[in-house]
Backbone bond lengths (Angstrom), bond angles and torsions (degrees), N, CA, C in turn:
res aa  C-N    CA-C-N  psi(-1)  N-CA   C-N-CA  omega(-1)  CA-C   N-CA-C  phi
1 V - - - 1.563 - - 1.504 104.44 -
2 V 1.298 116.29 138.74 1.503 119.29 175.65 1.436 113.73 -113.90
3 S 1.344 115.50 159.18 1.454 121.54 177.23 1.533 113.90 -54.54
4 D 1.374 116.03 147.02 1.497 117.43 177.85 1.525 112.32 -66.21
5 K 1.337 118.09 -14.79 1.504 122.59 178.70 1.479 113.55 -97.81
6 A 1.398 119.16 -0.05 1.418 120.89 179.18 1.558 110.80 -68.82
7 T 1.341 117.02 120.47 1.447 120.83 -174.40 1.646 107.80 -129.59
8 I 1.244 112.57 163.35 1.521 117.28 170.55 1.509 107.88 -133.11
9 K 1.305 116.60 148.93 1.445 118.76 175.73 1.577 107.96 -95.56
10 V 1.347 114.23 128.85 1.492 116.62 177.42 1.529 106.64 -112.97
11 N 1.455 108.42 132.57 1.389 122.31 -178.68 1.541 114.00 -123.36
12 Q 1.279 118.21 147.20 1.477 121.17 171.13 1.556 111.30 -99.02
13 V 1.382 116.59 117.03 1.486 124.31 -175.78 1.549 104.80 -104.44
14 T 1.377 115.24 116.60 1.396 118.70 -178.86 1.579 107.50 -124.80
15 P 1.362 114.29 129.62 1.425 121.10 172.43 1.531 116.02 -84.01
16 D 1.385 115.26 146.01 1.527 113.26 179.12 1.531 105.68 -103.45
17 S 1.362 115.91 -167.30 1.405 118.72 -175.40 1.521 115.17 -67.30
18 T 1.338 113.05 -20.42 1.536 119.50 179.86 1.497 111.16 -98.81
19 N 1.368 118.26 15.16 1.415 126.54 178.50 1.527 113.60 64.48
20 C 1.353 117.78 13.39 1.426 118.02 169.44 1.583 112.62 -75.80
21 L 1.255 118.70 146.97 1.483 121.47 -177.24 1.500 115.48 -98.03
22 S 1.229 115.98 134.02 1.533 121.53 174.36 1.545 106.10 -104.00
23 I 1.276 118.82 133.64 1.529 118.80 179.06 1.547 103.84 -115.25
24 Y 1.312 112.44 126.89 1.574 118.46 175.60 1.543 107.20 -121.99
25 P 1.334 112.58 117.91 1.509 115.10 177.00 1.507 109.30 -66.42
26 I 1.311 112.19 136.35 1.475 120.06 178.13 1.437 112.47 -99.16
27 E 1.334 115.19 -61.77 1.536 116.89 -177.80 1.581 106.88 -170.56
28 E 1.237 111.81 163.75 1.493 117.18 171.20 1.571 107.08 -113.39
29 V 1.329 109.66 122.51 1.550 114.72 -169.55 1.475 108.16 -116.94
30 A 1.350 119.56 151.60 1.315 124.39 177.89 1.541 109.74 -82.15
31 L 1.290 116.23 141.55 1.486 117.81 -179.62 1.606 108.91 -75.67
32 P 1.336 118.26 142.23 1.447 119.89 178.45 1.548 109.68 -66.54
33 E 1.281 112.85 157.11 1.562 117.65 -177.99 1.489 106.44 -68.30
34 D 1.335 121.92 -37.27 1.463 125.99 -178.62 1.535 103.89 -102.75
35 L 1.235 119.93 102.03 1.451 128.74 179.44 1.556 111.88 -64.97
36 Y 1.265 120.75 -19.63 1.438 127.08 -175.75 1.538 107.61 -88.77
37 K 1.275 123.30 -4.09 1.382 124.61 178.85 1.618 109.12 -96.44
38 P 1.263 117.94 150.55 1.504 120.94 -176.49 1.506 108.87 -52.07
39 W 1.408 115.07 136.56 1.459 121.50 176.05 1.611 108.19 -89.64
40 L 1.280 114.72 148.21 1.453 118.96 168.60 1.524 108.88 -100.57
41 L 1.315 116.45 108.75 1.473 116.72 -175.87 1.621 105.77 -137.27
42 A 1.347 110.49 129.24 1.468 114.44 177.67 1.607 105.92 -71.65
43 R 1.292 110.89 138.33 1.513 119.33 178.01 1.401 109.10 -93.32
44 S 1.362 123.86 -10.05 1.479 127.10 179.62 1.476 107.78 -149.62
45 V 1.326 111.48 164.66 1.512 119.13 178.92 1.554 107.67 -61.32
46 S 1.209 122.11 -35.92 1.495 126.50 -176.79 1.562 109.58 -68.81
47 Q 1.289 117.50 -21.66 1.482 120.18 -175.69 1.545 111.96 -92.48
48 S 1.306 118.83 -5.50 1.448 118.42 -173.01 1.587 111.47 -67.21
49 R 1.378 113.56 -34.46 1.495 122.10 177.00 1.504 106.75 -60.76
50 L 1.388 112.12 -46.96 1.522 114.40 -175.84 1.492 112.54 -62.51
51 V 1.302 120.11 -40.47 1.519 122.94 -175.84 1.532 106.23 -66.70
52 G 1.387 118.31 -33.31 1.449 117.54 178.19 1.527 111.64 -66.55
53 V 1.303 117.03 -32.03 1.487 122.58 178.17 1.548 105.99 -73.65
54 M 1.278 122.61 -47.27 1.371 125.27 -179.66 1.600 116.45 -57.24
55 Q 1.296 111.62 -35.87 1.414 118.50 175.75 1.541 117.14 -60.13
56 K 1.350 110.50 -21.79 1.448 118.68 -178.05 1.560 115.23 -95.14
57 L 1.365 112.10 -10.24 1.484 115.58 -175.17 1.579 106.19 -93.17
58 D 1.365 111.74 136.15 1.462 119.52 -168.81 1.555 109.40 -115.88
59 K 1.320 117.42 3.89 1.520 118.72 -177.93 1.519 108.00 -99.72
60 R 1.349 116.60 152.88 1.333 123.29 -178.38 1.595 112.09 -134.27
61 L 1.252 125.25 178.30 1.467 124.32 -179.58 1.565 106.87 -56.67
62 S 1.215 121.84 -39.05 1.476 121.66 -175.94 1.533 109.14 -62.72
63 D 1.331 116.55 -30.91 1.492 118.13 179.25 1.517 110.10 -74.62
64 W 1.304 115.14 -19.89 1.510 120.37 177.64 1.533 111.59 -89.86
65 G 1.312 116.57 -3.68 1.506 121.47 172.45 1.559 111.01 95.35
66 Y 1.385 115.44 31.16 1.540 116.16 -177.10 1.528 109.70 -138.54
67 K 1.310 117.01 149.83 1.401 126.91 164.41 1.497 110.18 -118.13
68 V 1.303 115.66 161.81 1.472 122.72 178.67 1.467 109.84 -112.89
69 S 1.510 113.23 131.49 1.385 120.23 178.94 1.524 104.36 -137.25
70 T 1.413 113.10 152.41 1.455 116.36 178.91 1.505 108.05 -89.66
71 G 1.384 117.55 141.51 1.420 123.79 173.88 1.498 110.89 -46.87
72 P 1.380 116.04 127.65 1.456 117.29 -173.00 1.531 119.90 -72.66
73 L 1.323 120.05 -15.78 1.424 118.06 -177.56 1.452 114.25 -83.70
74 V 1.335 118.24 117.00 1.495 121.88 171.17 1.558 101.69 -99.18
75 W 1.353 115.93 103.13 1.440 116.85 -166.38 1.434 119.97 -59.32
76 N 1.460 116.58 -32.72 1.436 119.06 -177.00 1.450 113.23 -74.49
77 R 1.349 121.70 -5.86 1.406 126.32 175.51 1.512 110.62 -87.06
78 H 1.424 116.12 -9.81 1.409 125.49 -178.75 1.465 114.33 -131.01
79 K 1.319 117.57 33.37 1.384 122.42 -172.45 1.542 111.63 -55.57
80 E 1.237 118.20 -51.23 1.518 122.01 176.24 1.492 116.83 -56.58
81 Q 1.218 116.82 -23.63 1.563 120.88 174.61 1.430 115.37 -85.20
82 L 1.268 123.80 -8.36 1.444 125.07 -178.46 1.513 105.69 -75.64
83 K 1.395 118.88 132.06 1.376 121.12 -174.66 1.675 111.10 -131.46
84 E 1.311 108.12 145.73 1.475 111.30 -178.37 1.554 108.78 -81.11
85 K 1.331 118.67 -27.15 1.486 118.70 176.48 1.457 112.60 -127.77
86 F 1.256 117.06 166.90 1.549 119.11 -177.21 1.494 109.03 -72.58
87 E 1.315 117.34 134.79 1.444 130.82 174.18 1.548 108.45 -117.48
88 G 1.283 115.92 171.96 1.435 120.46 164.55 1.525 113.83 -56.78
89 A 1.334 114.89 140.54 1.496 120.24 179.05 1.580 110.71 62.36
90 S 1.277 116.43 28.79 1.454 123.58 178.70 1.513 114.67 -103.88
91 Y 1.324 114.95 143.17 1.574 119.87 178.61 1.512 109.38 -132.20
92 P 1.313 117.43 146.64 1.418 121.66 -179.30 1.552 108.08 -67.76
93 I 1.339 111.24 140.57 1.545 116.84 176.11 1.508 105.17 -94.90
94 V 1.405 114.93 135.31 1.462 120.91 174.97 1.592 106.35 -99.41
95 W 1.302 116.89 104.94 1.465 118.87 174.98 1.409 112.13 -88.07
96 S 1.368 118.57 176.42 1.480 121.53 -173.00 1.480 107.25 -71.13
97 E 1.313 123.69 -31.78 1.402 121.81 179.43 1.445 115.63 -63.44
98 S 1.277 120.14 -15.27 1.540 125.23 178.65 1.508 108.20 -69.41
99 I 1.330 120.81 -16.93 1.484 122.93 174.48 1.385 108.62 -101.87
100 T 1.379 117.48 107.64 1.479 126.92 -167.94 1.643 106.03 -80.64
101 A 1.312 112.99 162.26 1.457 117.81 -176.42 1.534 110.17 -66.17
102 N 1.284 117.99 -26.47 1.432 116.20 179.03 1.487 116.57 -92.14
103 G 1.467 114.19 10.48 1.390 116.83 167.96 1.583 115.20 93.58
104 N 1.318 112.22 19.64 1.466 118.51 174.49 1.428 114.24 -104.49
105 F 1.390 118.75 156.87 1.467 124.58 171.69 1.469 112.12 -97.21
106 V 1.328 120.01 118.21 1.439 124.29 176.83 1.549 107.26 -131.83
107 W 1.257 115.98 104.83 1.505 117.36 -179.81 1.536 110.70 -59.59
108 K 1.342 120.31 118.37 1.389 122.71 176.44 1.511 111.36 -161.59
109 T 1.395 114.14 163.12 1.416 121.18 175.61 1.476 109.50 -127.95
110 E 1.256 120.78 109.69 1.461 122.11 -174.51 1.538 114.71 -118.01
111 K 1.297 123.13 -17.54 1.409 124.11 -175.56 1.518 113.86 -97.96
112 K 1.290 117.11 166.65 1.476 125.02 -176.59 1.543 105.06 -66.33
113 N 1.364 109.94 132.30 1.488 120.36 175.89 1.687 110.75 79.48
114 H 1.191 112.58 1.37 1.412 115.42 175.48 1.516 113.19 -90.97
115 L 1.382 116.61 107.91 1.427 118.01 178.08 1.511 109.43 -111.71
116 P 1.318 117.70 160.08 1.456 118.66 -170.50 1.464 120.18 -73.52
117 Y 1.359 117.45 -26.19 1.505 118.46 -174.17 1.524 111.78 -127.14
118 L 1.299 110.98 155.32 1.466 120.91 172.99 1.560 109.50 -118.94
119 K 1.259 118.07 124.57 1.415 121.00 179.88 1.596 107.15 -95.22
120 L 1.317 118.86 122.38 1.393 124.00 -169.34 1.479 108.51 -80.22
121 K 1.343 115.23 149.20 1.406 125.74 162.73 1.478 116.00 -106.73
122 N 1.261 120.27 169.62 1.503 121.08 -178.59 1.587 105.60 -57.86
123 G 1.355 117.08 139.73 1.335 121.10 -177.63 1.421 121.10 85.20
124 D 1.499 118.20 -1.43 1.407 122.77 -170.68 1.608 109.87 -97.59
125 N 1.324 116.02 4.94 1.414 112.70 -176.16 1.506 119.69 -63.28
126 W 1.377 110.86 -18.22 1.543 118.26 176.48 1.539 110.66 -64.48
127 L 1.355 118.47 -11.90 1.488 119.38 178.21 1.471 113.51 -86.56
128 I 1.365 116.73 -9.29 1.489 117.34 -173.47 1.521 111.06 -91.43
129 T 1.323 113.97 132.26 1.462 121.53 176.24 1.529 106.74 -102.09
130 K 1.317 118.58 127.45 1.507 120.20 176.26 1.549 113.98 -124.58
131 K 1.289 115.87 13.19 1.383 123.36 175.36 1.629 114.71 -117.94
132 S 1.245 117.17 145.69 1.428 113.82 177.11 1.573 112.20 -73.75
133 C 1.256 115.24 151.38 1.452 121.86 176.47 1.511 109.83 -156.63
134 V 1.270 120.00 178.96 1.417 126.49 174.16 1.558 111.91 -92.88
135 L 1.273 120.11 123.75 1.469 119.27 175.40 1.431 111.18 -99.57
136 L 1.351 120.39 149.88 1.375 122.04 -178.43 1.548 107.28 -148.87
137 Q 1.366 118.09 136.35 1.464 120.61 -175.21 1.467 110.83 -66.10
138 R 1.254 120.72 141.44 1.534 128.55 -173.43 1.488 112.61 -89.48
139 T 1.380 118.90 -19.72 1.373 120.83 -177.63 1.559 113.85 -134.22
140 T 1.323 113.25 113.60 1.460 119.73 -177.91 1.594 105.88 -141.98
141 S 1.197 120.11 143.74 1.458 126.03 -176.10 1.491 109.61 -97.31
142 K 1.439 115.16 155.16 1.493 118.21 -178.75 1.467 111.05 -64.83
143 E 1.345 120.35 -18.87 1.500 125.28 -178.21 1.544 109.21 -73.29
144 Q 1.343 119.14 -25.84 1.440 121.49 -178.87 1.515 110.36 -67.83
145 S 1.286 113.97 148.27 1.524 118.39 176.26 1.490 113.56 -60.58
146 K 1.341 114.85 -25.70 1.560 117.44 -178.84 1.569 102.88 -133.91
147 R 1.349 110.43 140.56 1.446 120.83 166.29 1.469 114.12 -89.44
148 L 1.314 117.63 -33.31 1.494 126.09 -176.32 1.377 104.43 -104.18
149 I 1.349 120.12 121.29 1.440 128.55 174.56 1.430 108.52 -130.36
150 A 1.352 119.21 102.36 1.435 125.38 -169.04 1.527 112.28 -128.34
151 S 1.352 115.46 155.45 1.484 121.84 172.86 1.544 107.13 -159.01
152 V 1.256 110.70 155.82 1.478 119.26 176.34 1.543 107.50 -77.50
153 L 1.422 112.89 135.83 1.405 116.30 170.55 1.541 107.18 -86.19
154 P 1.393 115.08 112.63 1.443 116.72 -171.19 1.436 116.01 -68.57
155 I 1.313 114.11 138.28 1.488 121.86 -176.53 1.579 106.25 -70.17
156 E 1.214 120.90 -27.25 1.445 120.28 -178.92 1.578 111.13 -71.98
157 F 1.350 116.44 -33.31 1.452 121.14 175.09 1.576 110.75 -68.37
158 I 1.434 113.60 -39.62 1.447 116.80 173.95 1.543 113.60 -63.24
159 R 1.280 117.46 -42.30 1.469 119.50 -175.93 1.557 107.20 -68.39
160 E 1.397 116.82 -40.15 1.496 120.91 -177.10 1.561 107.80 -58.81
161 K 1.311 114.62 -40.65 1.542 118.23 -170.50 1.571 108.60 -96.92
162 G 1.293 120.89 -10.74 1.442 119.82 179.87 1.558 114.10 86.05
163 G 1.364 111.77 3.25 1.496 117.74 -173.35 1.479 108.80 139.05
164 V 1.353 118.73 163.23 1.434 119.42 177.87 1.647 104.85 -141.94
165 V 1.323 118.83 166.46 1.328 125.05 170.67 1.535 112.80 -115.73
166 V 1.292 114.39 122.99 1.445 122.23 -175.54 1.475 108.13 -94.40
167 E 1.429 117.36 125.10 1.417 122.56 179.48 1.565 110.98 -79.42
168 N 1.356 114.92 161.81 1.461 115.40 -167.00 1.519 115.02 -89.17
169 H 1.344 117.79 12.12 1.487 120.09 163.33 1.545 114.12 -90.75
170 L 1.363 112.41 18.11 1.386 120.57 173.46 1.500 113.92 -125.32
171 N 1.320 116.82 138.23 1.468 117.41 167.46 1.514 112.10 -88.96
172 M 1.293 113.64 147.99 1.524 119.40 179.22 1.454 106.29 -117.70
173 L 1.350 113.09 118.67 1.477 121.01 177.56 1.624 103.91 -99.61
174 I 1.373 112.13 104.36 1.455 125.73 -171.48 1.463 113.65 -100.89
175 P 1.368 120.65 127.02 1.419 120.74 173.37 1.523 109.74 -58.20
176 I 1.316 116.55 136.62 1.469 122.89 176.62 1.449 116.19 -108.66
177 I 1.380 118.61 4.58 1.422 122.23 174.57 1.414 112.39 -132.44
178 G 1.317 119.98 163.03 1.570 120.88 -178.28 1.511 111.91 -53.23
179 N 1.357 117.02 -58.27 1.444 119.67 179.67 1.511 111.11 -102.06
180 D 1.294 117.79 122.40 1.451 120.33 -176.51 1.637 109.88 -61.48
181 I 1.353 112.14 132.03 1.471 113.99 176.76 1.504 108.87 -72.08
182 V 1.326 120.51 -31.81 1.521 124.69 177.76 1.484 101.13 -128.31
183 D 1.395 109.50 131.77 1.470 119.23 -179.67 1.517 108.22 -63.80
184 P 1.364 118.87 144.59 1.435 120.31 -177.71 1.579 113.78 -61.25
185 I 1.262 114.83 -35.60 1.503 117.10 177.90 1.527 111.81 -65.16
186 V 1.274 111.54 -43.85 1.558 117.61 175.89 1.590 108.76 -60.11
187 L 1.260 118.23 -45.24 1.431 121.16 177.76 1.444 113.86 -61.75
188 S 1.351 122.88 -37.67 1.453 128.91 -179.03 1.510 107.41 -70.78
189 V 1.302 117.85 -48.14 1.508 119.76 -179.53 1.560 108.96 -61.52
190 F 1.313 112.90 -41.12 1.582 113.36 -175.74 1.546 110.85 -70.34
191 L 1.345 115.60 -33.99 1.526 114.89 177.37 1.463 110.69 -74.97
192 N 1.363 120.57 -17.13 1.469 117.98 179.42 1.469 112.03 -90.88
193 S 1.348 120.84 -7.80 1.444 126.07 -177.23 1.577 110.92 -68.81
194 E 1.405 114.75 153.14 1.354 120.44 -177.47 1.516 115.64 -62.22
195 I 1.411 116.11 -38.63 1.434 117.75 -177.97 1.549 110.82 -69.07
196 V 1.261 119.99 -35.01 1.458 123.98 176.86 1.444 112.87 -69.32
197 N 1.349 116.94 -38.44 1.498 121.21 170.63 1.531 111.32 -58.34
198 D 1.354 114.47 -46.80 1.454 120.45 178.68 1.526 111.39 -57.97
199 A 1.365 113.35 -42.33 1.493 118.65 175.62 1.473 115.14 -61.27
200 F 1.293 115.35 -39.26 1.527 121.74 -175.12 1.649 101.78 -70.28
201 R 1.248 120.67 -38.37 1.438 122.85 175.84 1.459 113.97 -55.00
202 C 1.305 118.70 -37.20 1.414 125.86 -179.52 1.565 112.28 -75.78
203 L 1.247 112.54 -2.87 1.514 118.39 -177.65 1.568 113.02 -115.82
204 S 1.336 112.06 -29.21 1.536 121.52 -170.68 1.478 108.66 -125.91
205 G 1.326 115.12 137.33 1.504 120.24 175.89 1.482 110.92 -127.11
206 S 1.327 116.95 5.52 1.467 120.42 173.23 1.501 118.66 -100.75
207 V 1.331 122.25 173.24 1.401 118.91 -178.84 1.621 110.28 -79.29
208 A 1.255 114.60 -19.54 1.560 123.06 -177.33 1.579 104.57 -73.93
209 V 1.299 112.37 132.80 1.506 120.82 162.89 1.531 107.72 -97.94
210 S 1.299 118.05 88.75 1.434 122.65 -172.23 1.484 113.80 -81.17
211 A 1.314 114.53 151.95 1.532 119.52 171.74 1.423 115.88 -56.66
212 Y 1.268 114.31 -38.00 1.530 122.73 179.55 1.549 108.51 -62.41
213 E 1.388 115.99 -46.34 1.450 119.39 -173.80 1.628 109.42 -68.54
214 L 1.336 109.68 -40.86 1.474 116.16 177.94 1.466 115.00 -63.89
215 E 1.319 119.64 -38.41 1.434 125.26 174.17 1.506 112.15 -72.92
216 S 1.345 118.91 -14.14 1.464 121.39 -178.33 1.540 111.28 -98.74
217 L 1.403 115.33 -10.51 1.510 115.22 -174.74 1.514 109.88 -68.63
218 P 1.306 111.99 126.50 1.497 117.68 176.23 1.550 111.45 -60.58
219 L 1.298 114.60 138.13 1.425 120.19 -177.36 1.533 109.31 -136.97
220 P 1.273 116.66 151.56 1.535 122.72 172.44 1.404 112.97 -70.57
221 H 1.309 114.14 164.10 1.557 118.21 177.38 1.552 109.27 -60.04
222 P 1.335 121.47 134.66 1.364 121.51 176.92 1.494 120.21 -49.55
223 A 1.324 112.53 -28.66 1.622 117.96 177.91 1.486 106.37 -60.67
224 Q 1.311 125.87 -22.30 1.343 123.28 -172.51 1.634 112.07 -77.69
225 L 1.349 113.59 -1.72 1.405 118.77 -169.18 1.582 110.62 -96.52
226 E 1.250 115.30 2.26 1.510 121.64 -173.91 1.539 111.48 -54.98
227 I 1.336 112.68 -52.98 1.436 119.36 -176.26 1.564 108.90 -62.89
228 L 1.308 116.15 -45.40 1.436 117.18 179.57 1.600 110.32 -58.90
229 A 1.299 118.39 -41.07 1.369 118.70 -179.77 1.493 114.01 -61.41
230 N 1.368 117.38 -35.84 1.446 125.05 177.26 1.477 104.51 -69.06
231 L 1.335 123.63 -47.51 1.467 117.52 178.74 1.529 115.78 -56.29
232 I 1.380 113.95 -40.99 1.415 115.94 178.81 1.499 114.82 -64.08
233 E 1.414 115.24 -40.85 1.402 119.00 178.66 1.456 116.20 -62.82
234 N 1.355 114.71 -30.45 1.467 117.99 177.81 1.525 113.84 -99.82
235 N 1.350 115.17 21.69 1.569 119.67 168.36 1.530 107.59 60.69
236 A 1.359 121.86 42.94 1.487 122.10 176.34 1.445 109.93 -64.82
237 C 1.312 115.88 156.42 1.478 123.43 -179.48 1.536 103.90 -65.08
238 Q 1.382 114.20 163.06 1.408 124.75 -178.00 1.562 111.14 -64.73
239 S 1.368 115.63 -38.51 1.434 118.68 -179.84 1.522 118.75 -62.34
240 A 1.466 108.94 -34.16 1.416 119.41 172.78 1.611 111.82 -68.87
241 I 1.294 118.56 -38.89 1.398 120.39 175.78 1.509 114.52 -65.26
242 E 1.348 110.34 -47.77 1.495 117.52 176.78 1.563 112.30 -54.56
243 A 1.309 114.35 -45.26 1.499 121.74 176.41 1.573 112.40 -57.10
244 E 1.355 113.73 -44.59 1.441 118.22 -176.92 1.494 110.95 -67.75
245 C 1.448 113.20 -45.36 1.554 115.59 173.26 1.422 115.91 -52.61
246 K 1.302 116.68 -39.68 1.453 118.23 179.02 1.409 113.07 -71.51
247 R 1.392 120.07 -38.58 1.377 120.15 174.71 1.531 113.75 -60.98
248 I 1.311 116.12 -35.37 1.481 120.53 179.79 1.549 109.44 -60.95
249 Y 1.230 117.55 -41.46 1.502 122.35 -172.74 1.572 109.48 -79.21
250 Y 1.395 116.56 -20.44 1.420 116.35 179.58 1.570 108.61 -105.44
251 V 1.311 117.19 5.46 1.471 117.84 -174.58 1.498 115.11 -62.17
252 S 1.353 119.27 -23.67 1.404 121.14 -179.88 1.450 119.00 -77.99
253 E 1.418 110.80 -7.45 1.502 113.44 -176.39 1.529 110.18 -90.70
């Protein structure tokens, strides 16, 4: 436990073309009482306002009706079960590359050792996913334009294949109640937005997009998502969706 007055100074350090460093003060922030919980820290001067907003938000993914779980398939523990073609008792594997950078689901296998099917053995049924959820890549670097890359796992694809196997480089955002408080499509679009990606950068500094950090991300009240849901339903342009996501995060100010 730390003193209520314990603070740190946060600065943005930027090199120029001659490798000289410019230092820009961002803010002085109070340390959290529990130092083992995620810290909210602006990484740039432009993010300081966003952190101020996030500190006021008291909702989390659980309040939106979701929990985060890692995809159950650790592929190198099942090497001999990976198959190039469909066989009996086989299910399609959803690898991380199936979630594209623009937030679409495209079932594909592009990387080395990634084969499209897993043939189950006795006792492997726990690997099968038969309900729709939101999938999100578990590893993204700070240099990427987006830290959060999400898409809905379509229920139509699951029904067509009889189930799927999700690999463990994907996070699964799974509904935890009978009727989703937030529609999976709305959740996916919101997570893919620029403002939410900026918010996550203020929470995470590693390449891992962990379940713990996702479940700790401050979120607005789900009632604030009504306009966004209508925009998505009416196929609004991306700029209108981005503007609404930003409004949602700043609505408490």
